[in-house]
C-alpha positions in Angstrom: -44.0 25.6 -87.8 -42.1 23.6 -85.3 -42.1 20.1 -84.7 -42.2 18.1 -81.3 -42.2 14.5 -81.9 -42.8 12.3 -78.7 -42.2 8.5 -78.5 -44.2 6.6 -75.7 -42.1 3.5 -75.8 -44.1 0.6 -75.4 -47.5 1.9 -75.0 -50.3 -0.4 -76.2 -53.0 1.1 -78.0 -55.5 -0.1 -75.7 -54.2 2.1 -72.9 -54.5 5.5 -74.5 -57.7 6.0 -72.3 -55.7 5.1 -69.3 -53.5 8.2 -69.8 -55.7 11.4 -69.6 -53.4 13.9 -71.2 -53.1 11.5 -74.0 -56.6 10.8 -74.4 -57.4 14.7 -74.4 -54.7 15.4 -76.9 -56.2 12.8 -79.0 -59.5 14.5 -79.1 -58.1 17.7 -80.2 -55.9 16.2 -83.0 -55.8 14.1 -86.0 -55.9 10.6 -84.2 -54.7 7.8 -86.6 -55.9 5.1 -84.3 -55.7 1.9 -86.7 -51.9 2.1 -87.3 -49.8 -1.1 -87.5 -46.1 -0.8 -86.4 -43.7 -1.9 -89.2 -41.7 -3.9 -86.3 -42.6 -4.9 -83.0 -39.4 -3.6 -81.3 -38.0 -0.1 -80.9 -34.9 0.0 -83.1 -36.4 -1.3 -86.3 -39.8 0.6 -85.8 -38.3 4.0 -85.3 -35.9 3.5 -88.4 -38.8 2.7 -90.4 -40.8 5.4 -89.1 -38.2 8.1 -89.6 -37.5 7.2 -93.3 -41.0 5.9 -94.2 -39.5 2.5 -95.4 -39.6 -1.1 -93.9 -37.0 -2.8 -92.2 -36.4 -5.1 -95.1 -35.4 -2.3 -97.4 -33.8 0.3 -95.1 -31.1 -2.2 -93.6 -32.2 -2.3 -89.8 -33.6 -5.6 -90.3 -32.4 -7.3 -87.0 -31.3 -6.2 -83.4 -27.5 -6.6 -84.6 -28.2 -4.6 -87.6 -28.8 -1.3 -85.7 -26.0 0.7 -87.4 -26.8 -0.7 -90.8 -29.2 2.0 -91.9 -29.2 2.6 -95.7 -28.5 6.1 -96.2 -30.1 6.1 -99.6 -33.5 7.0 -97.7 -33.9 10.7 -96.5 -34.8 10.9 -92.6 -37.2 13.2 -91.2 -34.5 14.8 -89.2 -32.7 15.4 -92.5 -35.7 16.9 -94.2 -36.3 19.2 -91.2 -32.5 20.3 -91.1 -32.5 20.9 -94.7 -35.7 23.2 -94.3 -33.6 25.3 -92.0 -34.7 23.9 -88.7 -32.4 23.2 -85.5 -32.7 19.4 -85.0 -32.2 18.0 -81.5 -33.0 14.6 -79.9 -32.9 13.1 -76.5 -33.0 9.3 -76.9 -32.8 6.1 -74.6 -29.5 4.9 -76.4 -27.4 5.8 -79.5 -29.0 3.0 -81.8 -32.5 4.0 -81.5 -32.9 6.5 -84.6 -30.7 7.3 -87.6 -28.6 10.2 -86.3 -28.1 12.0 -89.7 -29.9 15.5 -89.6 -29.5 16.2 -86.0 -27.5 18.9 -84.8 -27.9 17.6 -80.9 -28.2 14.1 -79.9 -28.2 13.6 -76.4 -28.8 10.2 -74.4 -30.6 10.1 -71.3 -30.1 7.5 -68.6 -33.4 5.7 -68.2 -32.8 4.4 -64.9 -31.6 7.6 -63.2 -33.1 10.7 -65.2 -36.4 12.2 -64.3 -37.6 12.4 -67.7 -40.5 14.9 -67.2 -38.0 17.5 -65.6 -35.2 16.8 -68.1 -37.7 17.3 -71.3 -39.2 20.4 -69.8 -35.7 21.7 -69.3 -35.0 20.9 -73.0 -38.1 22.7 -74.1 -36.8 25.9 -72.1 -33.5 25.5 -73.7 -34.9 25.2 -77.4 -37.4 27.7 -77.5 -34.6 30.2 -78.1 -34.5 28.7 -81.6 -36.8 30.2 -84.1 -37.3 26.9 -86.0 -36.8 23.7 -84.6 -37.5 20.0 -84.5 -37.3 18.3 -81.2 -37.5 14.5 -80.6 -38.3 13.1 -77.0 -38.1 9.7 -76.2 -40.2 8.7 -73.1 -38.6 5.2 -72.0 -39.9 4.7 -68.6 -42.4 1.7 -69.7 -39.5 0.1 -71.0 -37.4 0.7 -67.9 -40.1 -1.0 -65.7 -40.6 -4.0 -68.2 -36.8 -4.7 -68.1 -37.1 -4.7 -64.2 -40.4 -6.5 -63.7 -40.5 -8.7 -66.6 -37.3 -9.4 -68.6 -35.0 -10.0 -65.6 -37.4 -12.4 -63.5 -38.9 -14.2 -66.4 -37.9 -15.9 -69.7 -39.9 -16.2 -72.8 -41.4 -19.8 -71.4 -41.7 -19.1 -67.8 -45.1 -20.8 -66.8 -45.6 -18.5 -63.9 -45.8 -15.4 -66.2 -48.1 -16.8 -69.1 -50.4 -18.2 -66.1 -51.0 -14.8 -64.6 -52.5 -12.5 -67.3 -54.6 -10.7 -64.9 -51.5 -9.7 -62.6 -49.4 -8.9 -65.9 -52.3 -6.6 -66.9 -52.6 -5.0 -63.5 -48.7 -4.4 -63.4 -48.7 -2.8 -66.7 -51.6 -0.7 -65.9 -49.8 0.7 -62.9 -47.1 2.2 -65.3 -49.7 4.4 -66.9 -49.6 7.0 -63.9 -46.1 7.8 -64.8 -47.1 8.0 -68.3 -49.7 10.5 -67.3 -47.4 12.7 -65.0 -44.8 12.8 -67.9 -46.9 13.8 -70.7 -48.9 16.4 -68.7 -45.6 17.9 -67.5 -44.3 18.5 -71.0 -47.8 19.7 -72.4 -48.2 22.1 -69.4 -44.6 23.4 -70.1 -45.6 24.1 -73.7 -48.3 26.1 -72.6 -46.4 27.9 -69.8 -43.7 28.7 -72.6 -46.5 30.0 -75.1 -45.1 27.4 -77.6 -48.4 25.7 -78.8 -49.5 28.3 -81.3 -46.8 27.4 -84.1 -46.4 24.1 -83.0 -47.1 20.6 -84.5 -46.9 17.9 -81.8 -46.7 14.2 -82.9 -47.1 11.5 -80.4 -46.6 7.9 -81.2 -46.2 4.2 -79.9 -43.5 2.2 -81.4 -44.9 -1.2 -80.6 -47.1 -2.7 -78.0 -46.4 -5.2 -75.2 -47.4 -8.8 -74.3 -49.3 -9.4 -71.1 -48.7 -13.2 -71.6 -51.1 -13.4 -74.4 -48.8 -16.1 -76.3 -46.1 -18.4 -74.8 -42.7 -17.7 -76.2 -43.0 -13.7 -75.9 -42.9 -12.2 -72.5 -42.4 -8.7 -73.8 -42.1 -8.0 -77.6 -40.1 -8.5 -80.6 -40.4 -12.3 -81.0 -43.6 -12.6 -82.8 -46.1 -10.4 -85.1 -49.5 -10.6 -83.2 -51.7 -7.8 -82.8 -51.0 -7.1 -79.2 -47.6 -5.8 -80.2 -48.5 -4.6 -83.5 -51.2 -2.3 -83.1 -50.1 1.4 -82.4 -51.3 4.9 -82.9 -50.4 8.3 -84.2 -51.6 11.5 -82.7 -50.8 14.7 -84.7 -51.8 18.0 -83.5 -51.7 20.7 -86.0 -52.6 24.2 -85.5 -55.9 25.6 -86.7 -56.7 21.9 -87.9 -59.8 20.4 -86.1 -59.5 17.3 -84.2 -60.9 14.0 -85.7 -60.1 10.1 -85.5 -58.9 8.4 -88.7 -59.6 4.8 -87.8 -58.5 3.1 -91.1 -55.7 0.8 -91.0 -52.4 2.0 -92.2 -48.6 1.6 -91.3 -46.2 3.5 -89.2 -44.1 3.9 -92.5 -46.8 6.5 -93.5 -46.3 9.0 -90.7 -43.0 10.5 -92.3 -45.2 11.5 -95.6 -48.0 12.7 -93.6 -45.4 15.1 -91.7 -44.0 16.2 -95.0 -47.2 17.2 -96.4 -48.3 19.1 -93.2 -45.1 21.0 -93.6 -45.8 21.6 -97.3 -42.5 19.6 -98.2 -41.8 17.8 -101.3 -40.2 14.4 -101.4 -36.5 14.6 -102.2 -35.9 12.8 -105.4 -32.3 12.3 -104.8 -33.3 9.6 -102.5 -35.1 6.6 -103.0 -39.0 6.5 -102.7 -40.5 5.6 -99.2 -42.9 2.7 -98.7 -45.3 5.0 -97.0 -47.7 7.7 -98.3 -49.7 10.4 -96.4 -52.5 9.4 -93.9 -54.1 13.0 -94.5 -56.2 11.5 -97.5 -56.7 8.1 -96.0 -60.3 6.9 -96.9 -59.9 3.2 -96.6 -57.6 0.2 -95.1 -54.4 -0.2 -96.4 -52.5 -3.6 -96.4 -49.7 -3.2 -94.2 -46.6 -5.4 -93.4 -44.7 -6.1 -90.1 -41.5 -8.1 -89.6 -39.1 -8.9 -86.7 -36.3 -11.3 -85.5 -36.2 -11.7 -81.9 -33.3 -11.8 -79.3 -35.5 -14.6 -77.5 -38.4 -16.5 -78.1 -38.6 -19.8 -79.9 -36.8 -18.9 -83.1 -34.2 -16.1 -82.1 -32.8 -14.5 -85.1 -30.4 -11.4 -84.2 -28.8 -11.0 -87.6 -31.8 -11.1 -89.8 -35.7 -10.8 -89.5 -37.3 -14.3 -89.7 -40.8 -13.7 -88.8 -43.0 -11.8 -91.6 -46.9 -10.7 -91.6 -49.3 -8.9 -94.0 -52.4 -7.9 -92.3 -55.9 -6.1 -93.2 -58.6 -5.6 -90.3 -60.3 -9.0 -91.3 -57.3 -11.3 -92.2 -53.6 -12.0 -91.4 -50.9 -14.1 -92.9 -47.8 -14.9 -91.0 -44.6 -16.7 -92.2 -42.1 -18.1 -90.0 -38.8 -18.4 -92.1 -36.7 -20.4 -89.4 -39.2 -23.4 -89.4 -40.4 -22.6 -92.9 -44.1 -22.5 -91.9 -47.2 -20.3 -92.7 -50.2 -19.2 -90.3 -53.4 -17.6 -91.4 -56.0 -15.8 -89.1 -59.6 -14.6 -89.4 -59.2 -11.4 -87.3 -63.0 -10.8 -87.6 -64.0 -14.1 -86.1 -60.8 -14.8 -84.0 -59.4 -11.3 -83.0 -57.2 -12.8 -80.1 -55.4 -14.8 -82.9 -55.8 -18.3 -81.1 -56.9 -20.5 -84.1 -54.2 -20.6 -86.8 -54.5 -22.3 -90.0 -51.7 -23.5 -92.1 -53.3 -22.5 -95.4 -55.4 -19.7 -96.5 -59.1 -20.2 -96.8 -60.1 -17.4 -98.7 -58.9 -15.1 -101.6 -58.3 -12.3 -99.1 -55.8 -14.7 -97.2 -54.5 -15.9 -100.5 -53.8 -12.3 -101.6 -52.0 -11.4 -98.2 -49.9 -14.7 -98.7 -49.0 -13.7 -102.4 -48.2 -10.3 -101.4 -45.6 -11.4 -98.8 -44.0 -13.9 -101.3 -43.3 -11.0 -103.7 -42.1 -8.4 -101.0 -40.1 -10.8 -98.7 -38.9 -13.1 -101.9 -40.4 -16.4 -99.9 
């Protein structure tokens, strides 16, 4: 089987229904709808996904650590390359993915290139390879956010945070281009008769702020659910579609793909943090971490905001001011009522797991 992996950069989980082709693909695929990103910004998120390891282990634990990926972890592209596949990527910039394993690593101009046309052309080109892995990065949500949000506002602009309805309407307007892009790619796969032997993976790397929390106009500053909630859609030939709603992490995607392709973990490399989603039967405790370029506690050289999450509870630690926050997600899903100490055994367990993982 061949593999096409598409990242819809910055697509919130709660907008899947607004992209008809994506919604339809989810219905015929394994739809892991309860995933939490390992990091709420692209560079750390994608290195975690491609290695199955959290940023605090793999070295890409800050915006300025983009080229510090630890090669003791084997990447998805390396697994595919070692299995005899031609590996090609088309990405938004040269730091978004670990390069090792790729035969071709191309960078598109997010402001000029028509990604639907560009990626359909790449499909035509790669079809001549009997066995391949193709990574495609849909970056146009990011492009529009830079234009419409990052440039005119800062993380504390009152105008932005006082108009959530306008922010939501603007973000929803981006979904039309998402649909046009994905429909073009899926139609091209059908036209080229490539679907029969093709695993298609579509993910979102992180969500986006619509003005929920002052101090974060886009993403990457905090670890609240509006940027953490993501998804993975995995279409596997001859496997019936179903939704798997249990909570898990994006570090679990690599082990899942390896199982789908019948690949064993390479024991010459360190063990990943993730495990396959194919046998997921209950919620897993997951971790996320970040260090923003902006926000109230910018930290470009090392992550300084950490969290552990279960569907009913979340613990957050802010290293820079040295404070804890705890949330009852069942009663407070919008995370509006923080407490500075755990109120039950579940929250205390999350706090202790963070202390152990992050040496707090």
